[in-house]
N, C-alpha and C positions, 0 to 999 in steps of 0.2 A: 263593680258591675252589678246592675240590678238583675235578678232572675225574674223576669216578668211572668212566665208561666206559673211559677210558685206563688207569686204575689196574687195573681188572678185567681189561682185555685184557693188560696186562703179567703179571699173575698167572697168567693162562691160558697165555700163551706160555712162561713158565718151566716150568710144569707140564707142558706138552706136550714141551718140550725134554727135561726129566728122563725123562718117560715114554719118549720116542723112543730115548734113549740107553741105556735100562735094559731095562724090561719088553718094549717092542716089538721091540727088537733081539734079545733072548733068544727071543722068539717067532718071529720071521722077520726076518732082517737087512735085507732090501729094504724092508720096511715101516718099520722103524726109521729107515733112511735118508731115506725120503721124508717121514716126519713131522719128522724133525730139519731137513730142508731148509726145510719150511714154517715151522717155529719160528724159524729163523735169518733167513729173508726178513722175517717179521713183526717180529722183533726189531729189524732194520735200520730198518724203517719207523717203529718206535717211537723210535729214536734221532733220527730226523728231527723227530718231534714234540717231543722233548726239547730239541733245539738251538733250537727256536722258542719255548721257555719254557713248555712243558706237562710234567706235568699239575698241578703246584702253582706257587705264587708263589715258591718257594725253588729257585733254579736249581741250587744245590749238591745238594740233595736229588734234584732231577730227574735229575741226571747220575749220581749214585750208584745210582739205580734201574736204569740201563741200563750200569753200569760193566763187568760181564763182557762181553768182546767175543766173542759167539757166532760171528761171521763170521771171526774170527781175523786178517784181513788188512787191515782198514781202521781205523786208529786213530780213535777218537771225536773227539779234539780237532782232528785234521787235517780230518775230515769236517765238523766244526762250523765251522772257519775258512774252509774253501774253499767250503762251501755258503753261508754268509752273504755271502761275496764274490759268489757267483753271483746273489745276490738284488739286486744292483745292475742294475735292469732296462734302463737305457740301454746296458749293456755286454753284454746277453745275446747269445750266439753269437759274440761277439768271440774270434778265435782266440788272442789273447794275454791278455786281461783277464778273460774268463769262464772260470773254472777248470773248468767242466763243459761247455764247448763241444766238440762232435765235429768241428767244422770246422778246416781248416788254412788258413794263408796260402797263396794260389796259388803264391807264389814258393818257399816251403818244400816245397810238394807236388811241384813240378817238380824239385826237387833231391833227392828221395828215390829209392832204388833201386828198380827195377821190381818186385822181389819184395815190397817194402814196400807199394808202391801196390796190388798185387794183393791183399794181405792186408787193407789198409784199405778197399778197395772191397768185398770180401767182408764185412767187419765192418759195412758200411753196409746190408747186407740183414738182415732179422730172423733168419733161420737163422744167418747169420754172427755176429750179436750174441749169440745164444744159445751157439754153440759156442766162438767165440774172444773174444767180448766181454770176458769177466772177464780174461783174460790180457792183451789189449790195453790195457784200462783200468788194470790193476794196474801193468803195466810203465810206462805213461806217467806215472801218479801217483807211483810210487816214483822214477822218474828225475827228475822235477821236484823232489820233496822231497830227494833225495840231493844235487843241485846246490845247493839252498838251505842244507842243512846244511854243505856244504863252504864255502860263501860266508859262514858264520857266523851264520845265522838261528837264534837260540836258541829262538824260538817253535816252529819246525818240529821242532827236536831235542827240545823238551820234549813235544811231542805223541807222538813215537815212544817216548820213555822211559816215559811214563804207559801206553803201550800194552802194555808188558812185564808188569806185574802184571795187567792186564785179560785177556791171553791166558793167563797163568799159572793163573789161576783156572779157566778152561776146561779146560785140560790136566790140572790137578789132578783135576777131576771125571772126565774121561775116563780117567785112570789107574785108577780104581776102577769105572768103568761097563763095561757090557757091549759097548759099540760100539768096535771097533778103531780106531785113529787114521786108518788109510787110508780106512775107510769114512766117517768123519766129514769127511774132507777132500774126498771126493766129494760128500758132502751139502752142504758149504759151496759148493763150485763150482756145484752145481745151484741153490742159493739165490741166488748171485750172478747166474746166468743169468736166473733168474725176474725179478730186479730190473732187469735189462737191458730187459726188455719195457716197464717203465715209463719208462725214460729214453730209449727208442728214438727217439721223435719229439716229446718234451715241448716242443722249441723248434724253430723254423724260421728261416732267413734271411729278412728282411723289412725293408723300408726304415724302417718305424715300429716302435719297441720295443714298442708296445702290441699289434702284430700278430705277435709271436714266440712266443706261448705258447698251448698247446693246451687244448681241452676234449674229453674222451672221455666220453660219457654212458653209462658202464657201471656196473652195480650189482652184479656178480657176485663170484666168489671173488678174482679179480685186484684189483678195486677195494677189497675188504677188505685183502688183503695189502699194498696200496699206500696204505692208509688215506685213500682218496678223493683221492689226488693226481692222479688222472686229470682232476679239475676243476682243472686246474693254473693257469689264468688267475685263478680265484678265490683259490687259495692265494697266488699272487704278489701280488695286489692287497690281500689280507688275511692276511698270514703269521702273525698272532697268533690266528687263528680256529682252534679245535680241529677235528680231522679229522672228527668226526661231525656238525659243523654245515655243512660245505661243501656237501653236496648240496641241503640246504634253502635255503641262501643262493643257490645257483645257480638253483634252480627259481623262486624268487621274482623274480629279475632276470635271466632267461634271455636275453631280447633285448639287454639292456644288455651282458652279458658277450660275446655273439657279435658284437655291434657293436664292442665294445672290442678284440677280438683278430682282427677282420676275417674272421670266419667260419672260423678254423682250428679245425675240428670234425670228429670222428668219432662214429658211433653207438655203437660198442662196440669192445673189443679183438678180437673175432671179425672185424670188418671190416678191422682193421689187419693181422691175421694173414693173411687171405685176400689182401689187396692187395700186402703187402710181405714175405711169408715168403721169396720166392725172388728178389726184386728190390729194389734200393735206392731209398729214397725221395728222398734227397739226395746230391748229389756231396760228396766229401771236401773239395775246395778250396772255400773260401767263395765263393758266386756273386756276392756284392755287395762283395767285398773288392778292392782297398783302399777305404776309406771315401771318399766324393766330397765 
């Protein structure tokens, strides 16, 4: 079964991206950069849909639809493998076995230089996540992958090798488009910053794995950019459900999901921004580590 809303959104994203890097840039460069950032962020959310088996029954076709890496820095195959590993719910927030955890082992934390602790504490505020989050995340991600490649992990190496033509397609387009490369890099960073709003508090440390995943009842622009992953506990419980069905599924079973995640809930992204823009929601060292 074809998921036409997802296919239509994919077409719209590529059209917006092309428009942003050509006509909009020629009209006014800042406009082109903002539109490009929105297209890149939306494309990243679509790659998340793809790795969960959307929008067709043919996974090779799905992956071909998002093959050009608009975000430049995150190889699809590595995103796929690490994100699917993240979906092992009993390991959520584990500093070692959850690839998307923002927590560190307290022993590791104590061994870090003071400057690194200051940086990571700042990164745990929303303003920090926006300003330095993409750099911190990319550095950590690439460091782990480099170690794996040096240890002989061919799967990780293959993910990065396939990334080369995916980026080359984007760079080839940019070589003819109106947008200069430096401006596109800024747009990419802006897009990655926007995506950090989504991941900022998706998960929390909690004794029960069912209580670790958030619900944010937001239906605005950010919810669209994140393809309703703000209903994150619904997504984790039903990862094969398409993005446009998540809000309906939540509304039909609201009490069930909020009981399931022990009321880890926010009304909107506006509430999150007001509460955590200048202060950290969580400590960097995992508060429940080591496991008892």
